[in-house]
N, C-alpha and C positions, 0 to 999 in steps of 0.2 A: 503494499500500500503506500509506504513512504517512498519508494523509488518512482512509483507512478505519479505522485504528487510532485516530486522534483522535476520530472520530465514535463509535466503538465505546465509547470511555471516557465519552462523554456521553450514552450511551443512557439513556432513562428507565426508571423502575422498571416492573416487570411490573404489569399490572392488580391492584388490591386483591382478594383472595380472601375469599369468605364461607364460612361453614359450608355443608354440604350442604343442610340444610333446618331449619326452625323450626316446631315445633308450636305454633301461637298460643294454644291453649287452656292449654298449660302455661306459656307465656311471660308471659301476662297476670298481673296482680298488682302488687305493690310490689317495687321495686328501689332499694337504696341506692346512691348514687354514691360509689365508694370513692376513685376518682382519675380524673383527666382532663388533656387538654391545656388550658391556659388559653384562654379564648374571651371574646369581647367580651359575649356575651349572658348570661353568668354572672358578670360582673365584680363584681356586688353581693352574690353569694352567699357567706356566711361559714361555714355549718355545716348539718348535717342535711339535705342535699339528697336528695330522693327523686324517683322516677318512678313513677306508678301508671297501669297500662294496663288497660283493660277494653274488652270488645266492645260495639260499637254495633249497633243493629238492622240498619243498611245494610251491614254487613260491615266497616266501617271500625273503627278502634280509637281510643278516647278516651284522651288523654294528659293527665295532671295532674302537673305538676312543681311541687314544693314546696321551699322552703328557708328557713333563717333568714338575713335580710339582715345586712349589715355594721352596720346601725343597731340589730340585736337584734330587729327586727320580722319575723313571718312574711311570706313572699312566696309568690305562687302564679301560675301561668300554665296555661291550658287550651288544648290543641290537639287536632288530629286526624291520624291516620296511616292511609295506604292502602298496601296491598301492591302492589309492582311486579309486574305479571303476568309469569308464567313463572320468577319468582325462587325458588319453593319457600318463600316467606315469609321469605327471608333479607334482602331489600331492601325498604325501606319509604320512603314520602315522608311527611314530617312537616311540618305547617303550624301555625303559631300566630298568624299574621296574614294574613288574606285569601287571595289566590291564591298567595302565595309559600310554597314549601316547600324542605325541605332533605332531602338523602339521609341515611338511616339504615340502615347496613348491619351485620348481625350477623357479626363476623368471628371471634369466638371464643365458645364456649358449653360449659358443662358438660352435655354432651348426656345424661348419665345422670339427673341430679337437677335440672338447670336451676338450680343454686345460684349460678352466676356467668355473666356474659355480658360480652363486649367489643364495643362499637359504634364504628364508624368511618365515615368519609367517603372516597369514592373518591380525593379529592384528597390524602388523608392529613393534612389540615390540622386535623381534628377527631378526637377519641378520648375515650372513656368506658369506665371499667371499672365494672361494676355487680355488685351481690351481693344475695342475698335476705335477708342479715343485715348489720348495720352495720359488722361486721369481717370480714376474710378471714384464714384461717391463713397464717402467714408462707410456708410452703412452697407453698400454692396461689398466693399473690401472686407469688412468684418464677416459678412455672410460667407465669402469665398474662404477666409481663414478657417471658419468653422468646418466648412465641407473638407478642406485640406486635412485638418486634424482628424475628422471622421474616417478619412481615407488611409490614415496611419502614418501621416507625415509629422515631423517635429516643426511646428511653426516658428520656434525660435531661431531656426536656421535660415529663414527667409530673409533675403535682403531686397530692398527696393532698387529699382533703375530709375536714374534721373531721366525724365522726359522734359524737354523745353519746347 
C-alpha cells in the first residue's frame, strides 16, 4: 500500500488537452505575441514579435515570424506548418529548418472571435499567448492565465513580450 501511494504522488500530469477544433481560415492572419515561456530560439527577440500565418497551395501553412532584436534591428524567420491528421486542426508540426519540426498545439482559443489563442507543446516546456491586437484587456489576460494553469503550466514562468 505504501509503495502504491508513493508512486501515485509521482504520477505524471495528464496529457495536454487541445481545443476541440480550429478553423484554419479564421486562424490565418497576424498574431501578436503577448507572452511566452522563455525559450532559446527567441532569446534575441526584444519587442514587437508577431506571427503571420497564410495558406500554401499544397494545404500547408506558411509561417512568418518577425521581431525587433535586442540590437534594435528587425528579425524574420520563415517556416512551414502542417496539420497532424485527425487532430481537427488543433495540432500542427512547424518547421523552420529542414526536416526538423516542433509540435504546435492550440490549447486555448477565443472560439467566438479568434481574438486570442494559446499555443503549447505536449511536454509543457513551451508556451505562447497570442492575440490579434498588440494588447489584451486585463480581464481577458487573467482568464487566459487561469486556463494555462488548468492545462498544467506554471504561470510564474510566463514573461510578457513588449509590443509597441
